[in-house]
N, C-alpha and C positions, 0 to 999 in steps of 0.2 A: 531825605530820600535820594537815592542815586539812580541816574540813568545809565544804561549799559549798552554799548555798541556791540554788534555781532552777537546778540543774545543767543542765537541758535547754536553757537559754539561752546556755550557754557556747559559745565557738567551738571546734569539733573540730579536733584536730591529729593528723596521721598522720606517723610517722617512718619513712622509707624507708631501709633499710640493706642491707648485703650486701657481700661481699668484692669486691675490684677486678675489674671486667669482668663482673660477674654479670648486668648488664642494667638497672641502676637508671634511667639516663637514658632508655632505651628505654621503660621502664614509665611514667616521668614524662610523656614525650611522649604515650603512649597515653592516660593520664588526662586530660591537658590538651586533647586533641583529641576526646575522647568526648562524647557528647550527654548530659551530666549536668545542665546548666542551672545550674551553680554557679560563682561567682567564687572563684578559688583564688589565694592568695598562696603563693609558693614561696620557700623559703630553701635555697640551694644552698651546700654546703660543699666546697671544693677542698683537696687536699693539694698545695701547690706555690705558686710565686710568681705564676703566670699562670693565669687561669681559662679552661678550654676548655668545660666542661659548660654554662655559661650561654649560650655561642654555639650549642650544639647543642639547647637546649631551645626548642621551638616555642611559638608563641602570643604575639602582641604585647600582649594585654590583661592578661596575668598580671603580678603584681608579683614580680620576681625580685631577691632580696637575696643577693648572692654574698659568701661569707666565705673569704678566702684565708689562706695561711700558717698551717698548723697543724691540729691535730685539733679537731673541734667539741666534744670533751669535755675539753679542757684550755685552751690559750691562747686559743681562740676561744669558750670558754664564756661569757665576759663579753659578747662580741659577740652571741651568741644571745639572751641576756637583754635586751640593749639593743635589738636589732631587734624582738623580741617586744613590748617596751615601746613602741617607736615605732609599731608596727602597732596596738597597743591604743589609743594616743592618737589615731591617725589615723582609726580606725574610730569612736571615740567623738566625733570632731569637735573635740577639744581641742588640736589642733596645726595648724600652717600647712598641712600636707599632708593632704589628704582621700583616704583609701583605703577602698573598700568591698569586702569579701570575706566569703565564707561559711565558708571553712575554710582551714587552712594545711597544706602539705606540707613537711616538712624532709627534704631528701636529704643524708645524711651522706657523708663520704668513706669509701671502702672500708676504711680503716684504723681506723675509729672504733669504740669500744665504745658501743653504744646506751644502756646503763644510765644514765650521767650525763646524757644528753639527756633521758631520761624523768624523772630526778630533778627537773629544772627545774620541772616542773609540779606537784610535790608539796612541795618544800622552800621555795618562794617563795610567800608568801601571796597576793600580788597576781596572780601567774601562775595560781595554783590557782583563784582566783575568776573569772577571765576566760576561761581556756582549759581544755579538756577533752581529755586524751590518748585518742584514739579507738583507735589500734592501732599496734604496731610491726610493720612489714612487712619481712621479710628475704628478699632475693633470693639464691638459691643456684645457682651454676653447676654443672650436672650433670656436665660434663666434667672440671672441675678441683677440685671440692669435696673429694674424698677427700684430695688433696694439701694443700689449704689447711687442712683440718681436722686433718691429721696434723702440719703444720708450725707452726701458729700458734694461740695462744689467742684472738686477736681474732675469727677466724672462728667459733670455738666459742661465744664470748660472744654473737655476733650471732644464732646459732641458738638459744641457750639462752633469750634474752629475747624471741624472736619470738612474736607473737600469730598471725601468718599467715606461712607459708613458701611462697614461689613457687619450685618446683624448675624452673629455667629451662634452656633449651638442651637439651631432652630429645631432640632429633633427633641429638645428637652421641654418644649412648651407646645400647647395646642394652638390652632390657627387663630382662635379668638384672642388669646393673649398676645400672640405675635403681631396681629393687626393693630391691637391697642397700643403696643409698644412702638411700632413703626409710626403710628400717627403722632405719638408723643415726641418721637425723635424729629419728625418733620416739622412739628410746631416749634421745637427748639432751634432747628437749623433748616430753614426752607430751601437753602441753596445746595445742600449736599445731595449727591446721588447715594441711594441706599440699595445694597445688594444683600439678599438673604443667603447665608452660607452654612455649610455643615463641615466641621473639621477644617475650617479656614480654606476650603477649596474654592477657587475662583479663577476665571480666565484672567491671565496676567495682563492682557490688553485693557482690562477695566481699571487697573490700578497703577500701571507703570507707563511712562511717556504719554500722559494724558493732559499735561499742561493745564491743570485744574486750579492751581492756586491763584486766586484773584485778590490782589492787595486792596483794591477799591472796595470789594465786598467785605473784607475783614475790617477795614476802617469804618464801614457803615455799621457793622455789628459792634465795634469797639473803637471809637474815635481816638482813644489814647493808645492804640496798639503799638505804635513805634516809640512810645515813651518808656524809658527805663523806670522800673519801680521795684521796691522790695515786696516780698510776699511771704506769707507764713505757712507752715505745715501744721497739721493736727498733731499736737504733742503726744497724744495717746496712740498714734500709729507708729509702731516700732518693728524692728526685725530681729530675729534670733538666728544665730548660726550654730550648728552642731556638727562636729566632724570627729572621725576617729579612724585610724588605719587598721584596727583589729576587726575581725569579722563579726557580724551580728547574728544573733540567734533568731531564726524566723518566727518561732512560736511566741517568744517574748516581744518581738517587734509587732506582731499582729495584735497582741493584747494591748500594747502601748497605743497603737493607732486607734483601736476600738475605744479606749478610755479617752484619748485625745478628742476624737470626733464627738463623743457623747457629752463631754464636759466643756470643751473649748471650741467646737466646730464653728459656731456662729461668729466667734471673734477672730478666727484665722481666715483672713481674706484670701491669701494665696500661699501655697507651700509647694516646694519642689525639691528634688534631690536625686542623688545617685547613690545606690546602696551596694555594699559589699556583704553578701549573705553567705554564711558558712555553707560549703558544699555546693555552691552555685557558681558555675564558671563564667556566667554572663554578668555584666553590670545590670542592675535593676533600676530603671527610671521610675521615679515616684513623683506624682504631682496631684494637686487637687485645689479646690476652691470651696470654702465653707464646708458643707457636708458631702460634697461630691469628691470622690477619691479614686485614683487608679494607679496601678503599678504594672509595668510591662518589662519583659526581658529585652535588653539592648544587645549590643555587640559583646563578644568575648573580651575579657580583660586581656590586654596585650602583655607579653612577657616583660617588656621594658617599662611598664607603668606601675605606680604604686596603687594597690587596691585600697581605696579609701572611701568611706561613706561620708557624704556631705549633705546636709539638709538646711535649707533656708526657709524660714517661716516669716511671713509679713502679716501683721494683724493689729488689733486694738487691745490694749490693757493685757499684754502677754506677761505671764509669770515665767521669766527666764530660768529661775532656779528649778521650778517644777519640771519644765521641759528637759532641762539638762539632766536632772536626776533620773527621769524616766528613760531617756535615751541611754544613759550610762548603764542602766539596768538591762539593756538589750545586748550589751557587749558580751561576748562569749566567756571571758574569764573574770566576770564580775558576779557578785553574789546577789545584789538586789533584784527583787521580782516586782512586777507590776501588780499592785493590789486591786 
């Protein structure tokens, strides 16, 4: 463990975690568009070959470093340290790239264990001297949290290591369910502050510059916190990426979505994408979790950008061939229909 002089001058880092579909990107957009007067560097971690989150994050002035293919706490761990090092050099003015920022937000994939991310700021001396871990913020989906907590240890780890828990999507459950879930969360993590939120809307003062990360409490929860160790992923959790530059037929697409949710909804944890619909001048942002689904018009396609549909699906026991066949059937100049 390293001691740090002049700790108040270190760059604060917030780790934003939470299971798939809990509202992390929505919260990130809320932070970036709030009147906080700070310059924020954002590191976004995706699970899959194609990044969608970075296309949904607003704000052209923020530095967005996207890391694909893998969990931020294993194969991408080296990338995290590398990017933090590059940002450090850029802020110090010792690299070709000059980047000025006041704080960093790391948005992890919903399948990540936040503990190894936090370890980075304690087991690496240079990181510990330049950065200060401000808080681990965990988003919890009030509708699906009981299922996620019952089925997987990742969701439990995200709650256990949280400094702040945002109990989100509170409009989807009644007060009795909400109170029961909150009690369960407090039992799992008695130290964390819990805020109930709707559409990830919260006073920024509750989550930024709160100096909430307490290493001693983390060591009390997990005495081996600072020890490096290997960890496994659930082999049946995979991602599917589908993309095409040709426009999609809206009627065929709706039929595909209907069949998808009916037959595979429970197994698709999280899905999101940007769609190019024939005859529609705007990008269509599409996202959902399990059986909950929404699509909304976004900005107009820019003249200088390629109109391309991209969908990322994360789930258990996914049949990639089936999804690709159904998606191909929605392309305007293909013959297959959704049966």
